[in-house]
N, CA, C and O of each residue as an XYZ file, in Angstrom:
256
protein
N      82.320     84.810     83.224
C      83.868     85.137     82.916
C      83.965     84.030     83.656
O      83.381     83.925     84.734
N      84.845     82.933     83.057
C      85.350     81.538     83.756
C      87.011     81.740     84.008
O      87.616     82.340     83.119
N      87.417     81.488     84.632
C      88.981     81.663     84.705
C      89.199     80.545     85.599
O      88.698     80.173     86.660
N      90.695     79.866     84.331
C      91.132     78.895     85.172
C      92.137     79.253     85.102
O      92.559     80.082     84.295
N      93.235     78.227     86.653
C      94.532     78.357     86.801
C      94.965     77.419     86.792
O      94.340     76.366     86.916
N      96.052     77.521     86.657
C      97.204     75.865     87.024
C      97.889     76.125     87.770
O      98.701     77.042     87.655
N      97.720     75.121     89.126
C      98.636     75.212     89.997
C      99.297     73.981     90.179
O      98.787     73.065     89.532
N     100.092     73.736     90.734
C     100.785     72.243     90.494
C     100.473     71.684     92.386
O     101.094     70.766     92.922
N      99.631     72.335     92.914
C      99.134     71.415     94.302
C      98.186     72.392     94.735
O      98.020     73.527     94.287
N      97.630     71.855     95.592
C      96.797     72.823     96.465
C      97.466     73.530     97.407
O      97.191     74.711     97.619
N      98.163     73.051     97.894
C      99.264     73.848     99.153
C      99.316     75.479     98.756
O      99.864     76.034     97.804
N      98.484     76.051     99.921
C      98.509     77.481     99.779
C      99.525     78.283     99.551
O     100.417     78.257    100.400
N      99.648     78.972     98.672
C     100.656     79.968     99.031
C     101.734     80.589    100.344
O     101.130     80.420    101.403
N     102.708     81.049    100.522
C     102.918     82.038    101.788
C     102.246     83.017    101.989
O     102.104     83.228    103.193
N     101.713     83.790    101.286
C     101.110     84.675    101.454
C      99.895     84.432    102.133
O      99.547     84.712    103.280
N      99.257     83.797    101.107
C      98.010     83.255    102.051
C      98.093     82.525    102.932
O      97.097     82.432    103.650
N      99.428     81.610    103.298
C      98.972     81.436    104.794
C      99.837     81.884    106.099
O     100.140     81.228    107.096
N     100.229     83.701    105.619
C     101.081     84.160    106.267
C      99.647     84.909    107.165
O      99.445     85.277    108.322
N      98.857     84.867    105.884
C      97.015     86.412    105.597
C      96.489     85.498    106.993
O      96.232     85.879    108.134
N      96.458     84.321    106.452
C      95.174     83.078    108.050
C      95.978     83.289    108.686
O      95.593     84.221    109.392
N      97.290     82.935    109.039
C      97.446     83.065    110.540
C      97.675     83.850    111.382
O      97.569     83.861    112.609
N      98.336     85.210    109.882
C      97.886     86.214    111.156
C      96.726     86.748    111.671
O      96.472     87.387    112.692
N      95.736     86.135    110.252
C      93.898     86.725    111.554
C      93.886     85.788    112.794
O      93.288     86.220    113.780
N      94.502     84.487    112.881
C      94.113     84.210    113.830
C      94.131     84.164    114.630
O      93.170     83.845    115.330
N      95.867     84.620    115.240
C      96.833     85.599    116.006
C      96.185     86.930    116.215
O      95.974     86.693    117.404
N      95.839     87.771    116.108
C      95.017     88.609    116.349
C      93.310     88.464    116.526
O      92.542     89.412    116.692
N      93.037     87.400    116.466
C      91.883     87.040    116.986
C      92.226     86.327    118.388
O      91.563     86.607    119.387
N      93.043     85.609    118.421
C      93.490     85.110    120.228
C      94.273     86.436    120.889
O      94.344     86.551    122.113
N      94.732     87.216    120.176
C      95.505     88.660    121.197
C      94.505     89.195    121.376
O      94.597     89.682    122.502
N      93.033     89.555    120.731
C      92.168     90.433    121.261
C      91.035     90.093    121.997
O      90.120     90.885    122.221
N      91.088     88.411    122.553
C      90.980     87.906    123.269
C      91.375     87.940    124.935
O      90.713     88.156    125.950
N      93.605     87.428    124.523
C      93.779     87.792    126.123
C      93.377     89.202    126.201
O      93.202     89.491    127.385
N      93.198     90.024    125.556
C      93.157     92.050    125.606
C      91.938     92.367    126.913
O      91.930     92.977    127.982
N      90.666     91.304    125.846
C      89.653     91.203    126.955
C      89.763     90.870    127.989
O      89.124     91.620    128.727
N      90.271     90.081    128.525
C      90.574     88.687    129.571
C      91.361     89.929    130.251
O      90.869     89.959    131.379
N      92.212     90.855    130.183
C      92.662     92.261    130.798
C      91.761     92.501    131.423
O      91.802     92.193    132.614
N      90.651     93.108    130.915
C      90.101     94.487    131.193
C      89.452     95.492    129.847
O      88.478     96.242    129.914
N      90.483     95.185    128.448
C      90.205     95.683    127.692
C      88.805     95.558    126.469
O      88.752     94.842    125.469
N      88.026     96.294    126.868
C      86.450     96.948    126.226
C      87.245     97.036    124.875
O      88.324     97.585    124.652
N      86.079     96.070    123.705
C      86.974     96.653    122.420
C      85.534     96.016    121.751
O      85.195     94.833    121.774
N      84.527     97.573    120.933
C      83.480     97.302    120.462
C      83.691     95.853    119.246
O      84.395     96.266    118.324
N      83.371     94.651    119.061
C      83.117     94.227    117.955
C      83.754     94.386    117.090
O      84.652     93.662    116.660
N      83.184     95.865    116.518
C      83.307     97.006    114.582
C      84.804     96.626    114.849
O      85.383     95.777    114.171
N      85.377     97.289    115.851
C      86.867     97.706    115.809
C      87.777     96.161    115.934
O      88.570     95.891    115.031
N      87.579     95.140    117.184
C      87.927     93.866    116.915
C      88.184     93.315    115.613
O      89.130     92.634    115.217
N      86.857     93.867    114.848
C      87.179     92.838    113.206
C      87.953     93.633    112.465
O      88.352     93.310    111.347
N      88.253     94.859    113.102
C      88.896     95.673    111.775
C      90.504     95.183    112.488
O      91.286     94.258    112.269
N      90.489     95.747    112.942
C      92.185     95.651    113.708
C      92.874     94.440    113.040
O      94.031     94.336    112.633
N      91.594     93.322    113.033
C      91.942     91.710    112.655
C      92.321     91.732    111.261
O      93.365     91.227    110.849
N      91.146     92.542    110.264
C      91.422     92.587    109.185
C      92.707     93.099    108.762
O      93.287     92.675    107.762
N      93.247     94.200    109.674
C      94.530     95.051    109.141
C      95.744     94.436    108.999
O      96.690     94.409    108.212
N      95.216     93.715    110.537
C      96.782     93.082    110.673
C      97.114     91.398    109.635
O      98.177     90.819    109.414
N      95.952     91.125    109.293
C      95.786     90.310    108.436
C      96.339     90.707    106.860
O      97.055     89.858    106.329
N      96.114     91.651    106.278
C      95.906     92.584    105.333
C      97.389     92.797    105.165
O      97.769     92.989    104.010
N      98.424     92.795    106.272
C      99.719     93.429    106.666
C     100.325     92.531    106.472
O     101.131     92.480    105.543
N     100.104     91.527    107.323
C     101.236     90.196    107.105
C     101.210     89.493    106.018
O     102.020     88.605    105.755
N     100.090     89.914    105.176
C     100.215     88.941    103.759
C     100.681     90.234    102.845
O     101.305     89.753    101.900
N     100.656     91.156    102.767
C     100.928     92.252    102.200
C     103.113     92.318    102.456
O     103.998     92.386    101.603
N     103.176     92.265    103.713
C     104.759     92.222    103.790
C     105.524     90.710    103.606
O     106.748     90.618    103.511
N     104.485     89.387    103.567
C     105.161     88.332    102.912
C     105.381     88.468    101.867
O     104.460     88.818    101.130
N     106.843     88.231    101.273
C     107.507     87.603    100.108
C     106.634     86.802     99.132
O     106.453     85.603     99.344
N     106.197     87.291     98.285
C     105.216     86.451     97.004
C     106.248     84.896     96.660
O     107.063     85.158     97.544
N     106.687     83.794     96.172
C     107.174     82.709     96.125
C     107.535     83.522     94.442
O     106.898     84.282     93.712
N     108.857     82.881     94.378
C     108.736     83.160     92.545
C     108.887     81.956     92.178
O     108.873     81.669     90.981
């Protein structure tokens, strides 16, 4: 099954950008926490990153 999407530009939508930026910020915050002695299993860090990225994409309004 092939789907073709018509987009006026290759620029990501605001929701996609928010998700990507939030994921990156979460990773940096987890690294900073590690520098302050907070020990976190890799699985927990990955889950936290995914949750923060999802939340940012969910809260960002869609472009209409």
